[in-house]
PDB file with SEQRES, HELIX, SHEET and CRYST1 records, atoms N, CA, C and O in Angstrom:
SEQRES   1 A   71  MET ALA LEU LEU ASP HIS ALA GLU LYS LEU THR LEU SER          
SEQRES   2 A   71  PRO GLU SER SER ASN GLN GLU ASP ILE GLU ALA LEU ARG          
SEQRES   3 A   71  ALA VAL GLY TRP SER ASP ARG ALA ILE THR ASP ALA VAL          
SEQRES   4 A   71  GLN VAL CYS ALA TYR PHE ASN TYR ILE ASN ARG ILE ALA          
SEQRES   5 A   71  GLN GLY LEU GLY VAL ASP ASP GLU GLU TRP LEU ASP ALA          
SEQRES   6 A   71  LEU GLY ARG SER ILE LYS                                      
HELIX    1 AA1 ALA A    2  LEU A   12  1                                  11    
HELIX    2 AA2 PRO A   14  SER A   16  5                                   3    
HELIX    3 AA3 GLN A   19  ALA A   27  1                                   9    
HELIX    4 AA4 ASP A   32  GLY A   54  1                                  23    
CRYST1    1.000    1.000    1.000  90.00  90.00  90.00 P 1           1          
ATOM      1  N   MET A   1      -2.483 -19.315  15.668  1.00  0.00           N  
ATOM      2  CA  MET A   1      -1.427 -19.421  16.658  1.00  0.00           C  
ATOM      3  C   MET A   1      -0.060 -19.201  16.005  1.00  0.00           C  
ATOM      4  O   MET A   1       0.846 -18.651  16.632  1.00  0.00           O  
ATOM      5  N   ALA A   2       0.088 -19.621  14.765  1.00  0.00           N  
ATOM      6  CA  ALA A   2       1.382 -19.490  14.077  1.00  0.00           C  
ATOM      7  C   ALA A   2       1.802 -18.030  13.959  1.00  0.00           C  
ATOM      8  O   ALA A   2       2.979 -17.703  14.111  1.00  0.00           O  
ATOM      9  N   LEU A   3       0.846 -17.159  13.688  1.00  0.00           N  
ATOM     10  CA  LEU A   3       1.176 -15.741  13.546  1.00  0.00           C  
ATOM     11  C   LEU A   3       1.572 -15.135  14.887  1.00  0.00           C  
ATOM     12  O   LEU A   3       2.471 -14.296  14.950  1.00  0.00           O  
ATOM     13  N   LEU A   4       0.908 -15.554  15.951  1.00  0.00           N  
ATOM     14  CA  LEU A   4       1.283 -15.079  17.286  1.00  0.00           C  
ATOM     15  C   LEU A   4       2.657 -15.608  17.680  1.00  0.00           C  
ATOM     16  O   LEU A   4       3.446 -14.888  18.291  1.00  0.00           O  
ATOM     17  N   ASP A   5       2.945 -16.844  17.340  1.00  0.00           N  
ATOM     18  CA  ASP A   5       4.281 -17.397  17.610  1.00  0.00           C  
ATOM     19  C   ASP A   5       5.346 -16.597  16.873  1.00  0.00           C  
ATOM     20  O   ASP A   5       6.426 -16.345  17.407  1.00  0.00           O  
ATOM     21  N   HIS A   6       5.035 -16.203  15.652  1.00  0.00           N  
ATOM     22  CA  HIS A   6       5.998 -15.410  14.880  1.00  0.00           C  
ATOM     23  C   HIS A   6       6.210 -14.038  15.523  1.00  0.00           C  
ATOM     24  O   HIS A   6       7.337 -13.548  15.588  1.00  0.00           O  
ATOM     25  N   ALA A   7       5.137 -13.425  15.994  1.00  0.00           N  
ATOM     26  CA  ALA A   7       5.259 -12.127  16.673  1.00  0.00           C  
ATOM     27  C   ALA A   7       6.113 -12.258  17.933  1.00  0.00           C  
ATOM     28  O   ALA A   7       6.924 -11.380  18.231  1.00  0.00           O  
ATOM     29  N   GLU A   8       5.934 -13.338  18.660  1.00  0.00           N  
ATOM     30  CA  GLU A   8       6.757 -13.567  19.847  1.00  0.00           C  
ATOM     31  C   GLU A   8       8.228 -13.723  19.459  1.00  0.00           C  
ATOM     32  O   GLU A   8       9.108 -13.178  20.126  1.00  0.00           O  
ATOM     33  N   LYS A   9       8.494 -14.457  18.395  1.00  0.00           N  
ATOM     34  CA  LYS A   9       9.865 -14.643  17.925  1.00  0.00           C  
ATOM     35  C   LYS A   9      10.482 -13.298  17.521  1.00  0.00           C  
ATOM     36  O   LYS A   9      11.643 -13.025  17.824  1.00  0.00           O  
ATOM     37  N   LEU A  10       9.695 -12.464  16.835  1.00  0.00           N  
ATOM     38  CA  LEU A  10      10.195 -11.147  16.436  1.00  0.00           C  
ATOM     39  C   LEU A  10      10.526 -10.288  17.649  1.00  0.00           C  
ATOM     40  O   LEU A  10      11.451  -9.477  17.609  1.00  0.00           O  
ATOM     41  N   THR A  11       9.772 -10.468  18.720  1.00  0.00           N  
ATOM     42  CA  THR A  11       9.995  -9.688  19.936  1.00  0.00           C  
ATOM     43  C   THR A  11      11.200 -10.186  20.722  1.00  0.00           C  
ATOM     44  O   THR A  11      12.022  -9.390  21.176  1.00  0.00           O  
ATOM     45  N   LEU A  12      11.305 -11.491  20.883  1.00  0.00           N  
ATOM     46  CA  LEU A  12      12.340 -12.058  21.751  1.00  0.00           C  
ATOM     47  C   LEU A  12      13.664 -12.339  21.058  1.00  0.00           C  
ATOM     48  O   LEU A  12      14.721 -12.237  21.680  1.00  0.00           O  
ATOM     49  N   SER A  13      13.622 -12.694  19.773  1.00  0.00           N  
ATOM     50  CA  SER A  13      14.868 -13.006  19.060  1.00  0.00           C  
ATOM     51  C   SER A  13      14.722 -12.661  17.576  1.00  0.00           C  
ATOM     52  O   SER A  13      14.720 -13.552  16.726  1.00  0.00           O  
ATOM     53  N   PRO A  14      14.601 -11.377  17.268  1.00  0.00           N  
ATOM     54  CA  PRO A  14      14.337 -10.975  15.878  1.00  0.00           C  
ATOM     55  C   PRO A  14      15.404 -11.433  14.889  1.00  0.00           C  
ATOM     56  O   PRO A  14      15.116 -11.643  13.711  1.00  0.00           O  
ATOM     57  N   GLU A  15      16.625 -11.586  15.365  1.00  0.00           N  
ATOM     58  CA  GLU A  15      17.708 -12.005  14.464  1.00  0.00           C  
ATOM     59  C   GLU A  15      17.530 -13.429  13.950  1.00  0.00           C  
ATOM     60  O   GLU A  15      18.159 -13.819  12.967  1.00  0.00           O  
ATOM     61  N   SER A  16      16.677 -14.202  14.609  1.00  0.00           N  
ATOM     62  CA  SER A  16      16.473 -15.590  14.183  1.00  0.00           C  
ATOM     63  C   SER A  16      15.325 -15.732  13.180  1.00  0.00           C  
ATOM     64  O   SER A  16      15.092 -16.824  12.661  1.00  0.00           O  
ATOM     65  N   SER A  17      14.618 -14.658  12.907  1.00  0.00           N  
ATOM     66  CA  SER A  17      13.530 -14.706  11.937  1.00  0.00           C  
ATOM     67  C   SER A  17      14.096 -14.810  10.526  1.00  0.00           C  
ATOM     68  O   SER A  17      15.099 -14.175  10.201  1.00  0.00           O  
ATOM     69  N   ASN A  18      13.444 -15.615   9.691  1.00  0.00           N  
ATOM     70  CA  ASN A  18      13.955 -15.796   8.332  1.00  0.00           C  
ATOM     71  C   ASN A  18      12.826 -16.116   7.350  1.00  0.00           C  
ATOM     72  O   ASN A  18      11.657 -16.176   7.732  1.00  0.00           O  
ATOM     73  N   GLN A  19      13.178 -16.313   6.117  1.00  0.00           N  
ATOM     74  CA  GLN A  19      12.194 -16.578   5.067  1.00  0.00           C  
ATOM     75  C   GLN A  19      11.403 -17.856   5.322  1.00  0.00           C  
ATOM     76  O   GLN A  19      10.240 -17.950   4.929  1.00  0.00           O  
ATOM     77  N   GLU A  20      12.009 -18.825   5.966  1.00  0.00           N  
ATOM     78  CA  GLU A  20      11.297 -20.064   6.293  1.00  0.00           C  
ATOM     79  C   GLU A  20      10.102 -19.786   7.205  1.00  0.00           C  
ATOM     80  O   GLU A  20       9.067 -20.443   7.091  1.00  0.00           O  
ATOM     81  N   ASP A  21      10.244 -18.819   8.103  1.00  0.00           N  
ATOM     82  CA  ASP A  21       9.133 -18.442   8.979  1.00  0.00           C  
ATOM     83  C   ASP A  21       7.959 -17.913   8.154  1.00  0.00           C  
ATOM     84  O   ASP A  21       6.803 -18.242   8.419  1.00  0.00           O  
ATOM     85  N   ILE A  22       8.267 -17.098   7.164  1.00  0.00           N  
ATOM     86  CA  ILE A  22       7.228 -16.525   6.311  1.00  0.00           C  
ATOM     87  C   ILE A  22       6.560 -17.620   5.490  1.00  0.00           C  
ATOM     88  O   ILE A  22       5.337 -17.631   5.354  1.00  0.00           O  
ATOM     89  N   GLU A  23       7.338 -18.527   4.949  1.00  0.00           N  
ATOM     90  CA  GLU A  23       6.782 -19.642   4.182  1.00  0.00           C  
ATOM     91  C   GLU A  23       5.868 -20.501   5.059  1.00  0.00           C  
ATOM     92  O   GLU A  23       4.823 -20.962   4.600  1.00  0.00           O  
ATOM     93  N   ALA A  24       6.256 -20.715   6.306  1.00  0.00           N  
ATOM     94  CA  ALA A  24       5.430 -21.511   7.221  1.00  0.00           C  
ATOM     95  C   ALA A  24       4.094 -20.811   7.491  1.00  0.00           C  
ATOM     96  O   ALA A  24       3.060 -21.470   7.594  1.00  0.00           O  
ATOM     97  N   LEU A  25       4.114 -19.484   7.605  1.00  0.00           N  
ATOM     98  CA  LEU A  25       2.872 -18.741   7.806  1.00  0.00           C  
ATOM     99  C   LEU A  25       1.971 -18.837   6.575  1.00  0.00           C  
ATOM    100  O   LEU A  25       0.757 -19.005   6.687  1.00  0.00           O  
ATOM    101  N   ARG A  26       2.583 -18.727   5.416  1.00  0.00           N  
ATOM    102  CA  ARG A  26       1.808 -18.875   4.172  1.00  0.00           C  
ATOM    103  C   ARG A  26       1.195 -20.270   4.083  1.00  0.00           C  
ATOM    104  O   ARG A  26       0.059 -20.429   3.637  1.00  0.00           O  
ATOM    105  N   ALA A  27       1.951 -21.272   4.509  1.00  0.00           N  
ATOM    106  CA  ALA A  27       1.503 -22.661   4.408  1.00  0.00           C  
ATOM    107  C   ALA A  27       0.273 -22.943   5.264  1.00  0.00           C  
ATOM    108  O   ALA A  27      -0.504 -23.845   4.951  1.00  0.00           O  
ATOM    109  N   VAL A  28       0.089 -22.185   6.339  1.00  0.00           N  
ATOM    110  CA  VAL A  28      -1.096 -22.388   7.174  1.00  0.00           C  
ATOM    111  C   VAL A  28      -2.204 -21.388   6.844  1.00  0.00           C  
ATOM    112  O   VAL A  28      -3.192 -21.280   7.570  1.00  0.00           O  
ATOM    113  N   GLY A  29      -2.025 -20.650   5.729  1.00  0.00           N  
ATOM    114  CA  GLY A  29      -3.120 -19.835   5.223  1.00  0.00           C  
ATOM    115  C   GLY A  29      -3.038 -18.338   5.400  1.00  0.00           C  
ATOM    116  O   GLY A  29      -3.958 -17.628   4.993  1.00  0.00           O  
ATOM    117  N   TRP A  30      -1.967 -17.828   5.995  1.00  0.00           N  
ATOM    118  CA  TRP A  30      -1.848 -16.378   6.169  1.00  0.00           C  
ATOM    119  C   TRP A  30      -1.426 -15.730   4.862  1.00  0.00           C  
ATOM    120  O   TRP A  30      -0.515 -16.206   4.184  1.00  0.00           O  
ATOM    121  N   SER A  31      -2.096 -14.643   4.517  1.00  0.00           N  
ATOM    122  CA  SER A  31      -1.763 -13.908   3.298  1.00  0.00           C  
ATOM    123  C   SER A  31      -0.542 -13.018   3.543  1.00  0.00           C  
ATOM    124  O   SER A  31      -0.197 -12.717   4.686  1.00  0.00           O  
ATOM    125  N   ASP A  32       0.094 -12.611   2.463  1.00  0.00           N  
ATOM    126  CA  ASP A  32       1.231 -11.704   2.593  1.00  0.00           C  
ATOM    127  C   ASP A  32       0.809 -10.400   3.268  1.00  0.00           C  
ATOM    128  O   ASP A  32       1.571  -9.826   4.047  1.00  0.00           O  
ATOM    129  N   ARG A  33      -0.397  -9.936   2.971  1.00  0.00           N  
ATOM    130  CA  ARG A  33      -0.904  -8.705   3.587  1.00  0.00           C  
ATOM    131  C   ARG A  33      -1.043  -8.870   5.094  1.00  0.00           C  
ATOM    132  O   ARG A  33      -0.634  -7.993   5.855  1.00  0.00           O  
ATOM    133  N   ALA A  34      -1.616  -9.985   5.531  1.00  0.00           N  
ATOM    134  CA  ALA A  34      -1.790 -10.234   6.964  1.00  0.00           C  
ATOM    135  C   ALA A  34      -0.446 -10.365   7.668  1.00  0.00           C  
ATOM    136  O   ALA A  34      -0.263  -9.848   8.770  1.00  0.00           O  
ATOM    137  N   ILE A  35       0.486 -11.051   7.038  1.00  0.00           N  
ATOM    138  CA  ILE A  35       1.830 -11.204   7.612  1.00  0.00           C  
ATOM    139  C   ILE A  35       2.500  -9.843   7.737  1.00  0.00           C  
ATOM    140  O   ILE A  35       3.077  -9.524   8.776  1.00  0.00           O  
ATOM    141  N   THR A  36       2.425  -9.047   6.684  1.00  0.00           N  
ATOM    142  CA  THR A  36       3.028  -7.706   6.703  1.00  0.00           C  
ATOM    143  C   THR A  36       2.401  -6.849   7.793  1.00  0.00           C  
ATOM    144  O   THR A  36       3.112  -6.184   8.547  1.00  0.00           O  
ATOM    145  N   ASP A  37       1.088  -6.860   7.880  1.00  0.00           N  
ATOM    146  CA  ASP A  37       0.411  -6.072   8.915  1.00  0.00           C  
ATOM    147  C   ASP A  37       0.842  -6.504  10.313  1.00  0.00           C  
ATOM    148  O   ASP A  37       1.126  -5.664  11.167  1.00  0.00           O  
ATOM    149  N   ALA A  38       0.888  -7.800  10.542  1.00  0.00           N  
ATOM    150  CA  ALA A  38       1.266  -8.314  11.862  1.00  0.00           C  
ATOM    151  C   ALA A  38       2.702  -7.940  12.213  1.00  0.00           C  
ATOM    152  O   ALA A  38       2.980  -7.539  13.343  1.00  0.00           O  
ATOM    153  N   VAL A  39       3.605  -8.065  11.261  1.00  0.00           N  
ATOM    154  CA  VAL A  39       5.005  -7.721  11.507  1.00  0.00           C  
ATOM    155  C   VAL A  39       5.144  -6.229  11.807  1.00  0.00           C  
ATOM    156  O   VAL A  39       5.903  -5.843  12.696  1.00  0.00           O  
ATOM    157  N   GLN A  40       4.423  -5.399  11.079  1.00  0.00           N  
ATOM    158  CA  GLN A  40       4.508  -3.958  11.312  1.00  0.00           C  
ATOM    159  C   GLN A  40       3.941  -3.571  12.676  1.00  0.00           C  
ATOM    160  O   GLN A  40       4.526  -2.739  13.368  1.00  0.00           O  
ATOM    161  N   VAL A  41       2.820  -4.157  13.070  1.00  0.00           N  
ATOM    162  CA  VAL A  41       2.251  -3.861  14.388  1.00  0.00           C  
ATOM    163  C   VAL A  41       3.197  -4.326  15.488  1.00  0.00           C  
ATOM    164  O   VAL A  41       3.433  -3.598  16.453  1.00  0.00           O  
ATOM    165  N   CYS A  42       3.733  -5.521  15.352  1.00  0.00           N  
ATOM    166  CA  CYS A  42       4.678  -6.049  16.332  1.00  0.00           C  
ATOM    167  C   CYS A  42       5.909  -5.150  16.440  1.00  0.00           C  
ATOM    168  O   CYS A  42       6.337  -4.802  17.541  1.00  0.00           O  
ATOM    169  N   ALA A  43       6.468  -4.782  15.304  1.00  0.00           N  
ATOM    170  CA  ALA A  43       7.657  -3.928  15.294  1.00  0.00           C  
ATOM    171  C   ALA A  43       7.367  -2.565  15.911  1.00  0.00           C  
ATOM    172  O   ALA A  43       8.194  -2.037  16.655  1.00  0.00           O  
ATOM    173  N   TYR A  44       6.212  -1.994  15.614  1.00  0.00           N  
ATOM    174  CA  TYR A  44       5.849  -0.689  16.167  1.00  0.00           C  
ATOM    175  C   TYR A  44       5.782  -0.740  17.692  1.00  0.00           C  
ATOM    176  O   TYR A  44       6.350   0.114  18.373  1.00  0.00           O  
ATOM    177  N   PHE A  45       5.081  -1.751  18.227  1.00  0.00           N  
ATOM    178  CA  PHE A  45       4.968  -1.837  19.680  1.00  0.00           C  
ATOM    179  C   PHE A  45       6.320  -2.099  20.338  1.00  0.00           C  
ATOM    180  O   PHE A  45       6.597  -1.556  21.408  1.00  0.00           O  
ATOM    181  N   ASN A  46       7.150  -2.907  19.727  1.00  0.00           N  
ATOM    182  CA  ASN A  46       8.496  -3.116  20.270  1.00  0.00           C  
ATOM    183  C   ASN A  46       9.294  -1.816  20.251  1.00  0.00           C  
ATOM    184  O   ASN A  46      10.011  -1.511  21.204  1.00  0.00           O  
ATOM    185  N   TYR A  47       9.172  -1.060  19.181  1.00  0.00           N  
ATOM    186  CA  TYR A  47       9.853   0.230  19.051  1.00  0.00           C  
ATOM    187  C   TYR A  47       9.407   1.201  20.150  1.00  0.00           C  
ATOM    188  O   TYR A  47      10.236   1.793  20.842  1.00  0.00           O  
ATOM    189  N   ILE A  48       8.096   1.353  20.297  1.00  0.00           N  
ATOM    190  CA  ILE A  48       7.564   2.280  21.298  1.00  0.00           C  
ATOM    191  C   ILE A  48       7.954   1.846  22.707  1.00  0.00           C  
ATOM    192  O   ILE A  48       8.290   2.684  23.544  1.00  0.00           O  
ATOM    193  N   ASN A  49       7.912   0.554  22.971  1.00  0.00           N  
ATOM    194  CA  ASN A  49       8.319   0.073  24.292  1.00  0.00           C  
ATOM    195  C   ASN A  49       9.783   0.370  24.570  1.00  0.00           C  
ATOM    196  O   ASN A  49      10.134   0.729  25.694  1.00  0.00           O  
ATOM    197  N   ARG A  50      10.649   0.229  23.565  1.00  0.00           N  
ATOM    198  CA  ARG A  50      12.072   0.519  23.770  1.00  0.00           C  
ATOM    199  C   ARG A  50      12.302   2.008  24.028  1.00  0.00           C  
ATOM    200  O   ARG A  50      13.164   2.374  24.828  1.00  0.00           O  
ATOM    201  N   ILE A  51      11.540   2.857  23.359  1.00  0.00           N  
ATOM    202  CA  ILE A  51      11.640   4.294  23.614  1.00  0.00           C  
ATOM    203  C   ILE A  51      11.240   4.587  25.057  1.00  0.00           C  
ATOM    204  O   ILE A  51      11.951   5.293  25.772  1.00  0.00           O  
ATOM    205  N   ALA A  52      10.103   4.045  25.482  1.00  0.00           N  
ATOM    206  CA  ALA A  52       9.634   4.274  26.850  1.00  0.00           C  
ATOM    207  C   ALA A  52      10.649   3.762  27.871  1.00  0.00           C  
ATOM    208  O   ALA A  52      10.940   4.440  28.856  1.00  0.00           O  
ATOM    209  N   GLN A  53      11.181   2.576  27.634  1.00  0.00           N  
ATOM    210  CA  GLN A  53      12.174   2.022  28.551  1.00  0.00           C  
ATOM    211  C   GLN A  53      13.444   2.861  28.561  1.00  0.00           C  
ATOM    212  O   GLN A  53      14.031   3.104  29.615  1.00  0.00           O  
ATOM    213  N   GLY A  54      13.861   3.301  27.384  1.00  0.00           N  
ATOM    214  CA  GLY A  54      15.077   4.102  27.267  1.00  0.00           C  
ATOM    215  C   GLY A  54      14.968   5.458  27.936  1.00  0.00           C  
ATOM    216  O   GLY A  54      15.974   6.032  28.353  1.00  0.00           O  
ATOM    217  N   LEU A  55      13.760   5.970  28.041  1.00  0.00           N  
ATOM    218  CA  LEU A  55      13.537   7.262  28.685  1.00  0.00           C  
ATOM    219  C   LEU A  55      13.101   7.125  30.138  1.00  0.00           C  
ATOM    220  O   LEU A  55      12.849   8.122  30.815  1.00  0.00           O  
ATOM    221  N   GLY A  56      13.013   5.892  30.610  1.00  0.00           N  
ATOM    222  CA  GLY A  56      12.649   5.662  32.006  1.00  0.00           C  
ATOM    223  C   GLY A  56      11.188   5.928  32.322  1.00  0.00           C  
ATOM    224  O   GLY A  56      10.846   6.257  33.457  1.00  0.00           O  
ATOM    225  N   VAL A  57      10.328   5.787  31.326  1.00  0.00           N  
ATOM    226  CA  VAL A  57       8.899   5.998  31.545  1.00  0.00           C  
ATOM    227  C   VAL A  57       8.350   4.855  32.395  1.00  0.00           C  
ATOM    228  O   VAL A  57       8.556   3.681  32.086  1.00  0.00           O  
ATOM    229  N   ASP A  58       7.653   5.215  33.464  1.00  0.00           N  
ATOM    230  CA  ASP A  58       7.054   4.200  34.337  1.00  0.00           C  
ATOM    231  C   ASP A  58       5.785   3.640  33.710  1.00  0.00           C  
ATOM    232  O   ASP A  58       5.099   4.318  32.945  1.00  0.00           O  
ATOM    233  N   ASP A  59       5.485   2.384  34.048  1.00  0.00           N  
ATOM    234  CA  ASP A  59       4.237   1.768  33.602  1.00  0.00           C  
ATOM    235  C   ASP A  59       3.055   2.527  34.202  1.00  0.00           C  
ATOM    236  O   ASP A  59       3.167   3.124  35.272  1.00  0.00           O  
ATOM    237  N   GLU A  60       1.946   2.497  33.514  1.00  0.00           N  
ATOM    238  CA  GLU A  60       0.728   3.104  34.028  1.00  0.00           C  
ATOM    239  C   GLU A  60       0.279   2.328  35.266  1.00  0.00           C  
ATOM    240  O   GLU A  60       0.359   1.100  35.289  1.00  0.00           O  
ATOM    241  N   GLU A  61      -0.185   3.023  36.276  1.00  0.00           N  
ATOM    242  CA  GLU A  61      -0.601   2.383  37.524  1.00  0.00           C  
ATOM    243  C   GLU A  61      -1.789   1.454  37.344  1.00  0.00           C  
ATOM    244  O   GLU A  61      -1.966   0.525  38.132  1.00  0.00           O  
ATOM    245  N   TRP A  62      -2.603   1.682  36.327  1.00  0.00           N  
ATOM    246  CA  TRP A  62      -3.815   0.890  36.146  1.00  0.00           C  
ATOM    247  C   TRP A  62      -3.578  -0.356  35.294  1.00  0.00           C  
ATOM    248  O   TRP A  62      -4.535  -1.035  34.923  1.00  0.00           O  
ATOM    249  N   LEU A  63      -2.310  -0.669  34.974  1.00  0.00           N  
ATOM    250  CA  LEU A  63      -1.987  -1.863  34.193  1.00  0.00           C  
ATOM    251  C   LEU A  63      -1.238  -2.873  35.048  1.00  0.00           C  
ATOM    252  O   LEU A  63      -0.437  -2.500  35.905  1.00  0.00           O  
ATOM    253  N   ASP A  64      -1.503  -4.158  34.811  1.00  0.00           N  
ATOM    254  CA  ASP A  64      -0.701  -5.179  35.483  1.00  0.00           C  
ATOM    255  C   ASP A  64       0.560  -5.446  34.671  1.00  0.00           C  
ATOM    256  O   ASP A  64       0.811  -4.760  33.680  1.00  0.00           O  
ATOM    257  N   ALA A  65       1.348  -6.422  35.072  1.00  0.00           N  
ATOM    258  CA  ALA A  65       2.627  -6.702  34.418  1.00  0.00           C  
ATOM    259  C   ALA A  65       2.469  -7.115  32.961  1.00  0.00           C  
ATOM    260  O   ALA A  65       3.423  -7.009  32.190  1.00  0.00           O  
ATOM    261  N   LEU A  66       1.290  -7.583  32.566  1.00  0.00           N  
ATOM    262  CA  LEU A  66       1.040  -7.982  31.178  1.00  0.00           C  
ATOM    263  C   LEU A  66       0.315  -6.915  30.382  1.00  0.00           C  
ATOM    264  O   LEU A  66      -0.075  -7.146  29.237  1.00  0.00           O  
ATOM    265  N   GLY A  67       0.134  -5.749  30.980  1.00  0.00           N  
ATOM    266  CA  GLY A  67      -0.512  -4.657  30.276  1.00  0.00           C  
ATOM    267  C   GLY A  67      -2.029  -4.705  30.294  1.00  0.00           C  
ATOM    268  O   GLY A  67      -2.682  -4.017  29.509  1.00  0.00           O  
ATOM    269  N   ARG A  68      -2.594  -5.508  31.178  1.00  0.00           N  
ATOM    270  CA  ARG A  68      -4.052  -5.610  31.277  1.00  0.00           C  
ATOM    271  C   ARG A  68      -4.571  -4.636  32.328  1.00  0.00           C  
ATOM    272  O   ARG A  68      -3.911  -4.382  33.336  1.00  0.00           O  
ATOM    273  N   SER A  69      -5.747  -4.101  32.084  1.00  0.00           N  
ATOM    274  CA  SER A  69      -6.374  -3.181  33.022  1.00  0.00           C  
ATOM    275  C   SER A  69      -6.697  -3.903  34.329  1.00  0.00           C  
ATOM    276  O   SER A  69      -7.254  -5.000  34.316  1.00  0.00           O  
ATOM    277  N   ILE A  70      -6.348  -3.284  35.449  1.00  0.00           N  
ATOM    278  CA  ILE A  70      -6.644  -3.892  36.757  1.00  0.00           C  
ATOM    279  C   ILE A  70      -7.756  -3.132  37.479  1.00  0.00           C  
ATOM    280  O   ILE A  70      -8.045  -3.401  38.645  1.00  0.00           O  
ATOM    281  N   LYS A  71      -8.366  -2.198  36.789  1.00  0.00           N  
ATOM    282  CA  LYS A  71      -9.473  -1.449  37.401  1.00  0.00           C  
ATOM    283  C   LYS A  71     -10.789  -2.042  37.003  1.00  0.00           C  
ATOM    284  O   LYS A  71     -11.838  -1.550  37.418  1.00  0.00           O  
TER     285      LYS A  71                                                      
END                                                                             
């Protein structure tokens, strides 16, 4: 759950992320590799979403508001 909380923080308020967050993830057992991978995946999806929003791309009709398939 700690890693998901960190991903949410990176999405909603990235400027508040700091070294203490990384230390807390390490303290509950996450490796530096896992933390790096999670941060990169989170950042990539945020980046792609901002591009789509900036270009006015509409959501796919087969997705709900949370991105889940509704078919």
